[in-house]
N, C-alpha and C positions, 0 to 999 in steps of 0.2 A: 646269383653265383659270382665268386669273386673274380673268376677269369673274365666275365662279361664286363663288370665293373671296371677292370684294369683296361681292357680293349677299349670301352667307351671313353676312357680319361686319356687315352693316347692320342695326340694330335693327327690331323690328316696327313702331314709329311710322313708319319710314321706308318703307314699303311701296311707295309710289309711285316712290321712287328705285330700288329693287329692279327692279320693272318697267321703269323707263325706261332703267336701265343696260342691261338685257337686249335691249330693243327699239332703242335708238337706237345702241348699238354692236355688239352681237350680230347684228342684223339690217340693217345698214347696206349700202346700195347704192353707197356710195362705193367706187372701186378701192381695193385694199389699200394702195398707198402713200399716198393721200390719207387713208384712214381712220386708219392706224397712225401716220402722221406727225402728224396733228392729235391724236391720243390721247397720243402721246408729250410733245408740245409743251405740251398742256393739264396733264398730269400733272406735268410740270415746273413750270408756272406755278401750280398749284394749292398748292405749297408743302407738300405731304403726303408725308412720307417713305412711309407705308404704301401710298397709292395709287401712287406712282411704282415703289416696289419690287414690287408686284403686277403693274404693267401694263408695265413696261419689258422683261421677258423676251419677252412675246408681241409687242411692237413690234419688238424686236431681231430675233425670228424673221421678222417680215413685211415688213422694210424692208432694202434694200440698205445697205451701209456708208455710202454717199453721202448716201442719204435719212435714215438715221439720225442722221448728223452734221448733216444740214441742218435736221432737226426740232428738234435741241438748239440749233443755232444760232438758229433762229427764236424759241425760248424766251429765249433768253439777249438777243439784241439787242431784243426787243420788252420785256423787263423794264427795260432803259434807256430806250428809246423811249417807252413808255407813261407812265413818271413825268415825262419831259422834256416831251413834247407835251401831256399831260393838264394838267400844271401851267401850261404857257403858256397854254393855253386857259381855265384857270380864273381866272388873274389878270386883273384887270379893266383894268389897264393895255395897251391894244392894241400899245403900241410894241414890247414882247417878241415880238410875233409877227414884227416887222421885222428883228430881230437874227439874225445868222448862228448857227446851232446849233453848228457847230465840234465836232460828235461824229462820230467813224469809224462808218461804216455800210457797209462795203465789201461785207459777206455779202449784202446786200440785192441789191446789182448782180451778184453772181455765187455764188449759193448752191450750186451743184454739183447741182442738180435742176431739174426744170421749174419755170419761175419762177411758174406759176399755183399749183402745190402749195405753194411756199414762201410765197406770198402768201396762200393758204388758211389756212396753219399760224399765220402773223403775225396775221391777223383773229381767229383763235379764241383766241390768246394776248392779243389786245388785248380780246376780250369778257370773258375771265377778270379781266383788270387794269383793265377800266373805262374805256378811253381812247377817247372819241368820235371825237377827230380821228383816230386811227389807224384805227379802225373804218371811218370815211368814206373815207379814203385807200385802204386796201387793198381794200375792197369795190369802189371805182371801178376799180381797176387789174384785178381779177377781173372785173367786168362787161365791161370793155374788151377783155379777153382772151377773152370768149365764155363765161365760166363763169356759169351760170345761177343764179337766185335760190334755188332748190331746195338746190343744192350749197353756197351760203352758208349757208343757214338749217341745213343739216345739220352744218356745222363748228359753228355757234353752239349747238346743241342737244347737241352733244358736250361743248363747253366748259362749258355750263351744268350737264350732270348730273355731270360730273366733279368741277367746283367744289362742287356740292352733297354728292356722296359723300364727298368730302376733308373738307368743313367737319363733317358729320356724324360721320364716323369719327373725326376728331381730337377733337371734343368728347366722344365717348364715350370716348375714351382718356385725355382730361384729367379726367374726372368719376371714371374707375375708378382712377385714381392715388391 
């Protein structure tokens, strides 16, 4: 299994990451589609070829074709949105917030899967990419849709552990080269 391979690849100093990888993803109570869509979207967002190669086959196996594509779409659209909206938020001139974005985001309106699942994946990617405006926006949509805080937190935990695993494994690969 991919999780076991990632855990065994982690160095001894990252024991907490090994434990968290197993408990957060391996024992998640999220439904399969929510779990593996979150995992796939965050693996893409982590920008780690190793993490993505290890987790993608398991995600592919656990997701319908539509959910697989939607999770990849969430990672793609949020890569754009997180840069745009984070920058807009960080600029000290509030007038940027009044300007029309003018960016196509059709997939958000019609993701091909349950809207709450897509919103959860978008929130998780926004956590990886550090966009507070997007985090707030997606969390509010999820809460209005009846998604509980525990589910939101579960997605953020998945995002955080995958980002930490990616960072650690990529650093070890760079040091070994």
